[in-house]
C-alpha positions, 0 to 999 in steps of 0.5 A: 231224492234226485239220485233215486229219480235218476236211478228209476229213469235209468232203470226203466229205460234199461228195461225198455232196451232189454225189451227191444233187443229181445223183440229183435232177437225174436224177430230175427229168429222167426226171419221177420226182418221188417220187425228186426229193422224197426226194433233196431231203429227203436233201440238206436233211439232209445240208446240216444235218448238214454244217453241224453237222459244221463248227461242233461244233469252234466249239461246243466252243470257245465252251463252253469259253471261256465256262467260262473266263470264269467260271472254271470249271476243274473240268470234264473232257472225255471224250476217249474217248467223243468223235468222233475229230476232237474228241479232240485238242481235248478233250485241249487243254482238258483240259490247259489246265484242268489248267495253270489248276488249278495256277496257281490252287492256286499262287496260293492258296498264295502268298496263304495264305502272305502272309496267314500272314506279314502276321498274324505281323508286329508292324506294324499294316496296314489297307486301305480304299477311297475310301468308307472301306470297309475291305478288309482288316486284320491281326492286329496291327492289331486287337491293338494298338488293341483293335478286334476288327472294323473295317467302315469307316474313319470308325468309328475317329472315335468310338473313336480320334479321334486316330488317325482324323485322323492317317490322314485327313491322312497323305499317302503317302510321308510317315511321321508319329508319333502319340501314342495312348492305347489303353485303359490303354495309351499308345503312339507309333505311326509311320504311313506310307501308300501308295495304289494302284489295283486293278480300277479302285478306289482303295485306300489302305494304312496301316501302323503300327509301335509305336515307344514302346520304340525311342524311350524307348531313344533318349531314355535313351541321349541322357540317358546321354550328357548325363549323362556329359558333364555329370558329367565337366565338372562334376567336373573344374570343381569339384574344383579349386575345392574343393581350392583353398577348402580350402587357402585356408580352412586357410592363412587360419586358420593365419595368424591363429593365428600372427599376433599380434592387432592391435587395430585389425585388423577380425578379423570381415572375416577371419571372414567370409572364413574362413566364406565359404571354408568354404561354398564347400568344402562346396557343391563337395564337395556338388556332386561328390557330386551328380555322382557319384550321377548318374554311376552312373545311366549306368554300370549294368552289363548284367543277370545273367539268370536264371529267377526265381520272381516270387513269391519276388522279391516275398517278398524285397521285402516282407520288406525293406520291411515294417518301414518300411511297417507303422511308417507304417501302410501295408498292402503286398499281393502277388498272382502269377498263377499262383502259380509264375509264372517270369521271365528277369531279373536278381533284384538289379535288379528288386528295386532296381526294385521297391523303388524304386516301393514307396518311391515309393508309400509316399511317395503314400499318406502322406496317405491314410486306409487306404493300401495298396500293390499288388504284382501280377503275371500272365502276358502275351501272347507269354510275357511277364510283367506286373508292377504297383505300384499305390497308392491315394495321391494320384496324378500330375498329368496334365501331369507324367506325361511328365516323371517318368522324366527325370533330375533331375526330381522332385516331392519336396522332398528327391528327387534325380530319379534313382529313376524314371530308374534303374527305366526303364534297368533295365527297358530292359536287361531288353528290357521296358518301364515305363508309368504310369497315374494319376488325381489323388486316386485313385492310380497304377499302375506297369506294367512288361513283362518 
């Protein structure tokens, strides 16, 4: 329809031009030069108007394409007041603008949705270009590394050099684990990277996840499996030895009592044999008791969770420990913020953990002039609770910090090496984590996040 109207308009204008040419030729033949001049002027105007009529659709299309180039889809073309031949073109422009606006709105919605998802996940994500300029990072990255702002990846070199070196040498498609200290926290991060091009620029996207809790659970499970196998084999092997040694010792004593003394016999040798059998029996029974203790470590039942008041738990621990601590001149201080702070936990198992940590702290402050132990609790992020057991004792050497939660490991002469392992297992059964910060000569802080 538009094409027919355009052809009709061009045809009428061409007829007008032909009429003006004929009139001018007729006037020239009859030497009416005034009429020739008028016809020539009208002919020029007609040619100009024909050119304008033919190219106005092109001008409108060029204007629209320029708007598309600059992504200006807000313009509206008035179809009612336009020339009849332009109305269909303007209607098409308006429809295209509407489609572009809808696509832009959908893309913006998808981008907002993706941004929201990336901000909520607990995986840290950062992207940067070939010169290290940071294009984007999510909230998990900021919170985990305690970096509210990062403009260039090189800025990590001063604040977190270990992480910077790991990122720089990270190969796309080859994950790596890095141990990192951020403020007072120690964590293990699983790093992975990918490279891509966008708008002729090279980008690197790095994602990391804190796997400390997962590794702790895996390590704990491995230790428990080892303990079950070891204690089973140990008890099966030692129990017959203890029984045999007891039988031999009793038989030897009975024979020595029944047989008359022989002056020529070496009774000292028989006494040594009896004493040796007694030692074998005692040590075998000691090994059985030892194995039984460590077997208990791997058989803790699932916690019976209930909503408890942290202040009440602290009060029971304080009431139980005060007589022993007062006798040693050790002050036990408690603080809970807010005072009615609730916690979902098994109160008996939680008290067992706190008592164990307080006893360890009491041993650590035994040589301190003003020994103090602090029990503190406060609300943490994501509806979690942070409990701290702090002391001003001798501290733990840095080279031992990674070993204190390993079963059998102890620095105390009469220690069993089971207390902290048990505490760690109980905390993991609650879905929490336990960490330690210590400095020699300054003290130690155990942090429980539940």
